C-alpha positions, 0 to 999 in steps of 0.5 A: 500499500502506498503511502497516498493511500487511505488506510485511515480515510486520510492520506499520509504526508506526501513529503514523508514529514509533516511540520503543520496540520491546519483544521478548519471546517467552514468556508470562512476558516478555509479563506483565513487559515489559506493566507496563513498558509501562503505567507507562512509558506513565502517566509519558510518555502520548506514548510510541509503543510497538511490541512482538513479544509477546503480549496483555498487551503489547496490553493495555498500550497498545503496538502488536502487531506480531506474537504470539511467545508461542505459538511460544516452544520450548526445546531439542531442539524449537528445531532443528525453527524454526530457518528460522523463528528466522532469518527473524524475525530477518532480519524484525526487524532491517530493521524497525528499520532502517527505523523506526528506534527511540530504543531495543529492549529485549530482554526475557528469551528469550536464544536469539531475543533476542541474536541480534536484538542481533548483527544490530543491530550487524551492520548498524550500527542499534545505538547501540554500532555507531553507529547511532541505537538503544539495544539494552537488555535486561530481565531477564538470560540466566542466563548465572551458570548456563550459557555465562557468555561470552555476558557479553563478546559482551553488552557489546559489543552492548547499552547497558544491562540491567535485572536482576530478581536482586540478585547478577547485577550482580557477574556482569557486573562484569569487563565494560562493560555497565552493568547496574542491578538493578531489584527483582524484578516479582512483589513490587512494590507494585502486582503482583498476584499469581496464587497465594496461600496457603490450607491449605484450598484445593486442591492446584496443579498447573503444568505450565508454558507451553511446549507440548513440556514441558507434553506431558511434565510434566503427566502426571508432575504427575497420576500423583504426584497421583493416588498421593497419594490424597487426596480434595482437588481440584486446579487447573491454572493454563495461559496459552493455548487452545494450552496448555490443548489439551495438557493435555485431552489427558492426560484430568486426572479430574474433581476436576482443574479447568483454569482459565485464568490471570488469569481469576477472580482469584488461586487460593488453594492448599494445595500445589503440584507445579510446573514449574521455572519462572516459576510456581514462583517465584510460588508461592514468594512465596506461601509455598505449600509444594511440589515442582520437578519437570522432565521435558526430551527426553533430548536437551535433558537431556544438553547441560543437564547439561554446559552447566548449573553450578549447584546448585538448577534452581529460582530460589527455592532458588538465591536461599535457597541450600537448597531451599525446593522439593525438587526432582525432575528426569528420572527421579527423578520418580516418582509415589510422590516426587511423592506423599510430598512433596505428603502432607507439605506439607498435613499436617506443620506445620513444614514450612509455617513453614518455608515461610512463613519461607523466602517472607518471606526471597526477598521480602527478597530481590528487592524494588526498590532505592533506584534505582529500578524497571525504569520509572526504569530505562526513562526513563533510559534514553530521556532 
């Protein structure tokens, strides 16, 4: 059997050894991790990187062991995939124990990644347990929003964490976990955003990247756009063909264009109706006026209400401590409410100016600190 055969579901390193394993289970994590890998390989071309992630990591130069980005799930949907995730965790832990990378870097996706870190510790593979592999984390779980007690288990299992929000190091101050703010990747000097602001541009409809959530949110965004009644066209950005199929199932009208993210360059938009995920931050930094909406399945929503302890769902709103994007969640996400907000975004000069000023404040908050970038942090971790 050759070293490339999938004896345990994951290929062996093509070079015979691996320095760094990246684990990024979602589309946004795949993109962030890819930028980290590109930067690392520019500085250390001989570095051997393997990854569980997606197409961006593969294009950045990592050996892709498995594409995880099509499997991401949220809330109640995870229950149906418990056996899949348990098997995946066991397979990843075994792979790390067999191939002994210098470090593994977990990117976001705490439900999966913290369990892998726990498994590495339990098996004695991680540095915290006396093993050869550092367990690192890039993009902190949102412990400041829910289940804050996780930080103590993280400190037990992890060797270091790079955060992308400036307030996060203080959240871990009562633990032994070293945490550094490395700046947000969306404001890095070389970052090319997928959207920018143009008052004459189309409306953006952004339902997210998770299949179940998109199926619930996109019809709501379409209804709000239709209720607005204007003639300006709309563009929907999607990350994968799987999500495109969900969008098409909602039968969007002819003036709503489906466009794959990254194709055709940045989209210049005049306003946005968006879910609360990664793309809402892109739009906020671009100064595009808009509104955040979200709809979860009922079980996830009620559990979330009990667990989440933050004033806003949108991260831009949280950072600014004010509603840059008004939020319409669950039953509040009605077509007439979204239509009213869309009209105000397009016709109210004061709102456009307020959004521009808020975007400038947001960029300043997220800018890279003097201590350096995520790449600088990873170089230090790898020694």
